[in-house]
C-alpha positions as CSV (number, residue, x, y, z in Angstrom):
1,M,48.3,-13.9,64.3
2,V,50.2,-17.0,63.5
3,R,48.8,-17.1,60.0
4,L,49.9,-13.5,59.4
5,L,53.5,-14.2,60.5
6,A,53.6,-17.3,58.2
7,L,52.3,-15.2,55.3
8,L,54.9,-12.5,55.8
9,L,57.7,-15.1,56.0
10,V,56.6,-16.7,52.7
11,L,56.6,-13.3,51.0
12,C,60.1,-12.6,52.2
13,I,61.4,-15.9,50.8
14,V,59.7,-15.3,47.5
15,A,61.1,-11.8,47.2
16,V,64.7,-13.0,47.9
17,D,64.4,-15.9,45.4
18,A,62.6,-13.9,42.6
19,A,65.6,-11.8,41.5
20,P,68.2,-14.2,39.9
21,A,69.3,-11.3,37.7
22,F,70.0,-7.7,38.6
23,A,71.4,-4.6,36.9
24,Q,74.9,-3.6,37.8
25,N,76.2,-0.3,36.4
26,G,73.6,-0.5,33.7
27,T,74.5,-4.1,32.8
28,L,72.3,-7.0,33.2
29,V,74.0,-9.7,35.2
30,V,72.6,-13.2,35.1
31,A,73.4,-15.4,38.0
32,Q,75.3,-18.5,37.2
33,Q,74.8,-21.9,38.8
34,E,71.8,-20.6,40.7
35,P,71.1,-22.6,43.9
36,R,67.9,-24.6,44.2
37,R,64.9,-22.5,45.1
38,R,63.3,-23.1,48.5
39,T,59.6,-23.6,48.6
40,L,56.9,-23.5,51.3
41,F,57.1,-27.3,51.5
42,D,60.8,-27.1,52.3
43,L,60.0,-24.8,55.3
44,L,57.2,-27.0,56.6
45,F,58.6,-30.4,55.9
46,G,62.3,-29.9,55.5
47,E,64.6,-29.8,52.5
48,P,65.1,-33.0,50.4
49,E,68.4,-34.7,50.1
50,P,70.4,-33.4,47.2
51,Q,70.2,-35.6,44.2
52,R,73.5,-37.0,42.9
53,P,74.1,-36.4,39.2
54,P,73.8,-39.6,37.2
55,V,77.0,-41.3,36.4
56,E,77.6,-41.1,32.6
57,Q,78.0,-44.6,31.2
58,P,80.3,-45.2,28.3
59,R,78.4,-45.2,25.0
60,Q,78.1,-48.7,23.5
61,T,78.0,-49.1,19.8
62,A,75.3,-51.3,18.6
63,P,76.6,-54.4,16.7
64,R,76.3,-54.0,12.9
65,Q,73.6,-56.1,11.5
66,T,74.4,-57.9,8.3
67,A,71.9,-59.5,5.9
68,P,71.7,-63.2,6.3
69,R,73.7,-65.0,3.7
70,S,71.8,-66.8,1.0
71,S,72.4,-70.4,0.4
72,A,72.8,-69.7,-3.4
73,P,76.4,-69.4,-4.6
74,A,77.8,-66.1,-5.7
75,A,77.5,-65.2,-9.4
76,S,80.6,-65.8,-11.5
77,L,81.5,-66.2,-15.2
78,P,80.9,-69.5,-16.7
79,P,83.9,-71.7,-16.9
80,P,85.5,-72.1,-20.3
81,K,84.6,-75.2,-22.3
82,P,87.2,-77.9,-22.0
83,T,89.4,-78.2,-24.9
84,V,88.8,-81.5,-26.7
85,E,91.9,-83.1,-28.1
86,K,91.5,-84.2,-31.7
87,A,92.3,-87.7,-32.7
88,P,95.4,-88.3,-34.7
89,D,93.3,-89.8,-37.6
90,A,90.5,-87.2,-37.3
91,T,88.7,-86.2,-40.5
92,R,90.2,-83.0,-42.0
93,L,87.5,-80.6,-43.2
94,A,89.1,-77.9,-45.4
95,V,87.2,-74.6,-46.0
96,F,88.2,-72.9,-49.2
97,G,87.2,-69.5,-50.4
98,D,87.3,-65.8,-49.7
99,S,86.4,-63.8,-46.5
100,L,83.1,-65.6,-46.3
101,A,85.0,-68.9,-46.0
102,V,87.1,-67.4,-43.2
103,D,84.0,-66.6,-41.1
104,L,82.4,-70.0,-41.9
105,A,85.6,-71.8,-40.9
106,R,85.6,-70.2,-37.5
107,A,81.9,-71.0,-37.1
108,L,82.5,-74.7,-38.0
109,E,85.4,-74.8,-35.5
110,R,82.9,-73.7,-32.8
111,F,80.3,-76.2,-34.1
112,Y,82.7,-79.2,-34.0
113,A,84.8,-78.0,-31.0
114,E,83.7,-81.0,-29.0
115,D,84.0,-83.6,-31.8
116,P,87.4,-85.3,-31.5
117,N,87.1,-86.9,-34.9
118,L,86.8,-83.8,-37.1
119,I,89.3,-81.0,-37.6
120,V,88.4,-77.8,-39.4
121,V,91.2,-76.5,-41.6
122,N,90.8,-72.8,-42.4
123,Q,92.0,-72.3,-46.0
124,G,90.1,-69.0,-46.7
125,V,92.0,-66.1,-48.4
126,G,90.4,-62.6,-48.1
127,S,89.8,-60.6,-51.3
128,S,90.3,-63.7,-53.4
129,G,88.2,-65.2,-56.2
130,F,88.2,-66.9,-59.6
131,V,88.6,-63.7,-61.5
132,R,91.9,-62.3,-60.2
133,D,94.0,-65.4,-60.5
134,D,97.0,-63.0,-60.7
135,Y,96.3,-62.1,-57.0
136,F,95.6,-65.7,-55.9
137,D,95.2,-68.7,-58.1
138,W,92.6,-71.0,-56.6
139,N,92.9,-73.7,-59.2
140,K,96.6,-74.1,-58.5
141,A,96.0,-73.9,-54.8
142,V,93.5,-76.7,-54.8
143,R,95.7,-78.9,-56.9
144,D,98.6,-78.3,-54.5
145,A,96.3,-79.2,-51.5
146,I,95.3,-82.4,-53.3
147,A,98.8,-83.4,-54.0
148,A,99.8,-82.8,-50.4
149,D,96.8,-84.8,-49.2
150,S,96.0,-82.1,-46.6
151,F,92.2,-82.6,-46.3
152,D,89.5,-85.2,-46.6
153,L,86.4,-83.1,-47.2
154,A,86.1,-79.7,-48.9
155,V,83.7,-76.8,-48.2
156,V,83.7,-73.9,-50.7
157,A,82.4,-70.4,-50.1
158,I,83.6,-67.9,-52.7
159,G,82.4,-65.3,-55.2
160,I,81.8,-62.0,-53.4
161,N,84.9,-60.5,-55.1
162,D,84.2,-61.8,-58.6
163,R,82.0,-59.0,-60.0
164,Q,84.9,-57.4,-62.1
165,E,86.5,-57.7,-65.4
166,L,88.0,-61.0,-66.5
167,R,90.8,-61.4,-69.0
168,V,89.7,-63.7,-71.9
169,N,92.4,-64.3,-74.5
170,G,94.1,-61.2,-73.5
171,Q,91.0,-59.0,-73.7
172,A,88.9,-57.7,-70.8
173,A,85.4,-59.1,-70.6
174,E,82.7,-57.2,-68.7
175,P,81.1,-59.0,-65.7
176,L,78.2,-61.3,-66.5
177,T,78.5,-61.0,-70.3
178,D,78.4,-64.1,-72.4
179,P,82.3,-64.2,-72.8
180,W,82.7,-63.6,-69.1
181,N,80.2,-66.3,-68.1
182,A,81.8,-68.9,-70.3
183,A,85.3,-68.1,-69.0
184,Y,84.2,-67.9,-65.4
185,Q,82.4,-71.2,-65.6
186,A,85.5,-72.8,-67.1
187,R,87.6,-71.7,-64.2
188,V,85.0,-73.0,-61.7
189,M,85.1,-76.4,-63.5
190,D,88.9,-76.4,-63.4
191,F,88.6,-76.0,-59.7
192,L,86.1,-78.9,-59.3
193,N,87.5,-81.4,-61.7
194,P,90.7,-82.2,-59.7
195,L,88.6,-82.7,-56.5
196,R,86.2,-85.1,-58.3
197,A,89.1,-87.0,-59.8
198,A,90.7,-87.3,-56.3
199,G,87.5,-88.6,-54.8
200,K,87.2,-85.6,-52.4
201,P,83.6,-84.8,-51.4
202,V,82.8,-81.1,-52.0
203,I,80.1,-79.0,-50.5
204,W,79.6,-75.7,-52.3
205,I,77.9,-72.8,-50.4
206,G,75.6,-70.6,-52.5
207,L,75.9,-66.8,-51.9
208,P,73.4,-65.0,-49.6
209,P,71.4,-61.9,-50.5
210,M,73.3,-58.5,-50.2
211,S,72.0,-55.2,-48.9
212,S,72.8,-53.4,-52.3
213,T,70.2,-54.4,-54.8
214,T,72.4,-54.2,-57.9
215,Y,75.2,-56.0,-56.2
216,S,72.9,-58.7,-54.9
217,T,71.5,-59.3,-58.4
218,A,75.0,-59.7,-59.8
219,I,76.0,-62.0,-56.9
220,S,72.9,-64.1,-57.5
221,Q,73.9,-64.6,-61.1
222,I,77.4,-65.7,-60.1
223,S,75.9,-68.1,-57.6
224,A,73.7,-69.6,-60.4
225,I,76.9,-70.4,-62.3
226,H,78.3,-72.1,-59.1
227,R,75.1,-74.1,-58.9
228,L,75.3,-75.4,-62.5
229,A,79.0,-76.2,-62.1
230,S,78.4,-78.0,-58.8
231,V,75.7,-80.2,-60.2
232,S,77.8,-81.2,-63.2
233,G,80.9,-81.4,-61.2
234,G,79.5,-83.8,-58.6
235,A,79.5,-81.3,-55.7
236,D,76.7,-80.9,-53.1
237,F,75.3,-77.4,-53.6
238,I,73.6,-75.6,-50.6
239,D,71.3,-72.7,-51.5
240,I,71.2,-70.3,-48.6
241,Y,69.6,-67.3,-50.3
242,E,66.0,-67.7,-49.1
243,R,67.2,-68.7,-45.6
244,F,68.7,-65.3,-45.0
245,L,65.8,-63.2,-46.3
246,G,63.4,-61.1,-44.2
247,E,59.7,-61.8,-43.8
248,D,59.0,-59.5,-46.8
249,G,61.3,-61.5,-49.1
250,K,64.0,-58.8,-49.1
251,Y,67.4,-58.4,-47.6
252,S,67.4,-58.2,-43.8
253,A,70.3,-57.8,-41.4
254,Y,68.3,-59.5,-38.7
255,G,66.7,-63.0,-38.5
256,P,66.1,-65.9,-36.2
257,D,69.2,-67.6,-34.8
258,L,69.5,-71.3,-33.9
259,N,67.5,-70.7,-30.7
260,G,64.7,-68.8,-32.6
261,Q,65.7,-65.4,-31.2
262,N,65.7,-62.5,-33.7
263,V,69.3,-61.3,-33.7
264,R,71.7,-59.6,-36.1
265,M,72.7,-62.0,-38.9
266,R,74.9,-59.7,-41.1
267,K,77.6,-57.2,-40.5
268,D,77.3,-53.5,-41.2
269,D,78.8,-53.8,-44.7
270,G,75.7,-55.8,-45.7
271,I,77.9,-58.6,-47.1
272,H,79.5,-60.7,-44.4
273,F,77.9,-62.7,-41.7
274,S,77.9,-61.8,-38.0
275,T,78.9,-64.4,-35.5
276,A,75.3,-65.5,-35.1
277,G,74.8,-65.6,-38.8
278,A,78.0,-67.6,-39.3
279,D,76.9,-70.1,-36.7
280,K,73.5,-70.5,-38.4
281,L,75.3,-71.1,-41.7
282,A,77.5,-73.6,-40.1
283,F,74.4,-75.5,-38.9
284,F,73.1,-75.7,-42.4
285,V,76.5,-76.9,-43.7
286,S,76.6,-79.5,-41.0
287,Q,73.5,-81.1,-42.4
288,S,75.3,-81.7,-45.7
289,I,78.4,-82.8,-44.0
290,R,76.4,-85.6,-42.4
291,K,76.0,-87.1,-45.8
292,F,79.7,-87.8,-46.0
293,Y,81.0,-87.7,-42.4
294,R,79.9,-90.7,-40.5
295,E,81.3,-92.3,-37.3
296,G,84.5,-90.4,-37.5
297,G,85.2,-91.1,-41.2
298,I,84.4,-90.1,-44.7
299,S,82.0,-92.3,-46.8
300,I,81.1,-91.4,-50.4
301,E,79.7,-94.8,-51.4
302,V,76.0,-94.0,-51.0
303,A,73.4,-96.1,-52.8
304,D,71.6,-93.8,-55.3
305,P,69.3,-95.4,-57.8
306,L,68.9,-92.1,-59.6
307,A,72.6,-91.5,-60.1
308,G,73.4,-90.5,-63.7
309,T,69.8,-89.8,-64.6
310,D,68.1,-86.5,-65.4
311,A,65.9,-86.9,-62.4
312,G,68.9,-87.4,-60.2
313,A,70.5,-84.2,-61.5
314,M,67.3,-82.3,-60.5
315,L,67.1,-84.0,-57.1
316,R,70.6,-82.9,-56.3
317,P,70.6,-80.6,-54.4
318,P,67.5,-81.0,-52.3
319,F,64.5,-78.9,-53.1
320,Q,65.4,-75.2,-52.8
321,G,62.4,-73.1,-53.7
322,L,59.4,-73.3,-56.0
323,G,61.5,-73.0,-59.2
324,Q,63.2,-76.4,-58.8
325,I,59.9,-78.0,-57.7
326,R,58.4,-76.9,-61.0
327,L,61.2,-78.6,-62.8
328,L,60.6,-81.8,-60.9
329,E,56.9,-81.7,-61.7
330,V,57.7,-81.3,-65.4
331,A,60.1,-84.3,-65.2
332,G,57.3,-86.4,-63.5
333,A,59.4,-86.9,-60.3
334,V,56.9,-84.9,-58.2
335,T,53.1,-84.9,-58.4
336,P,51.4,-82.2,-56.3
337,L,48.4,-83.4,-54.3
338,T,46.7,-80.1,-54.5
339,R,46.7,-79.9,-58.3
340,S,43.4,-80.7,-60.1
341,P,43.7,-83.6,-62.6
342,A,43.8,-82.5,-66.3
343,P,40.6,-83.2,-68.2
344,A,40.7,-86.4,-70.2
345,N,40.7,-86.1,-74.0
346,D,39.6,-89.6,-74.8
347,L,36.1,-89.6,-73.5
348,I,33.4,-91.2,-75.6
349,S,31.1,-88.6,-77.1
350,A,28.3,-88.6,-79.7
351,A,30.6,-87.1,-82.3
352,A,33.1,-89.9,-81.7
353,L,30.4,-92.4,-82.3
354,L,29.3,-90.8,-85.5
355,E,32.8,-90.8,-86.8
356,R,33.1,-94.5,-85.9
357,G,29.9,-95.3,-87.6
358,A,28.8,-97.9,-85.0
359,P,26.7,-97.8,-81.9
360,F,28.3,-97.8,-78.5
361,D,28.6,-101.2,-77.0
362,L,28.4,-101.4,-73.2
363,T,30.8,-104.4,-73.2
364,E,33.5,-102.0,-74.1
365,M,33.4,-100.7,-70.5
366,V,34.0,-104.2,-69.2
367,K,36.4,-105.5,-71.7
368,A,39.1,-102.9,-71.2
369,P,42.3,-103.4,-73.2
370,V,45.5,-104.1,-71.5
371,G,47.2,-100.9,-70.2
372,R,44.0,-98.9,-69.7
373,A,43.4,-97.6,-66.2
374,D,40.2,-99.6,-65.7
375,A,41.8,-102.9,-66.8
376,F,43.1,-103.8,-63.3
377,G,45.6,-106.2,-64.8
378,V,43.1,-108.5,-66.5
379,G,42.4,-106.6,-69.7
380,I,42.0,-108.1,-73.1
381,A,45.1,-108.2,-75.2
382,P,45.0,-106.5,-78.6
383,G,43.6,-108.8,-81.3
384,Q,41.9,-111.1,-78.7
385,E,38.4,-109.8,-79.6
386,V,39.0,-110.8,-83.2
387,E,40.1,-114.3,-82.2
388,N,37.0,-114.7,-80.0
389,A,34.7,-113.5,-82.8
390,T,36.1,-116.1,-85.3
391,G,36.0,-118.8,-82.7
392,R,39.7,-119.5,-82.7
């Protein structure tokens, strides 16, 4: 009986708690904030104490984590190079010529920026040359510079504007014709002679290859005139043509710089040098400058046993290509080690013995006359055999 009463009580509690929502006038009403449901355990053991809602703690922001600082310093631009003050008595290096000379002068300024004993004087005039002396007269300009004593050493880079007509005795001569060549060479010599008379060392820069084939051919012929005039005028000529060619022997806008990196050497016009190309040219020029510029001064008294000789003319400038080496071989100044010796034409043969009408004497191989290769300095003087034969 007790169990039945307990079951009925549980069913009543469940029926009361099972309808949190009811319909009112056809509308479903949902109970809000429904009280806690009572269970059988609550009737048997009592209701538990109400739980207090947790106290909301203020939200704490986590500290921002930053990457540990490296011990290496922050990247920055390199500091500018300190400006070196030039000495009052520094050697004055003047660069004469056209726009090529302008670029070369800037490169030489960078090359000797830290040398207090050398000053680069930029004397380049764009669009100038030896042909249009009505635009700029280089022969007059160099004489004025010598009279003013404004430089100690001269570097010349000129010629890219000279492929045009030249007035000879009031008549126009076409470029690179015989009258043009003669008149042009005379103007170059008129430029060099005052420098030589004044004792000013001159370094003449040959012209480089050009992107245009026809233009490059003409410029090479003009540079050949410069070479001849330089050798006869006492200037040091630097041939740079082969040094700015590509691997295929043709014009190339790119090439190795001073660090061996393949960079752009020429500008887009195919004529002028880029900054890297001008710096490379300045390095070549500096090697010739070392012949005259020593210990902060100019010295032109260099012992030269070949001075004034034909061999000396061929050895100045230094070897520049196979063409000049062939000339030196002809002159006897150079003997290539790889060349086979020419066959001798004075060997003893049967025909020679028949012509002589006498048998071959083995003593002739021992008694070599003076001057023969096998005499070794103790040969028999001419006529000595006759004296020995007569007993004198």
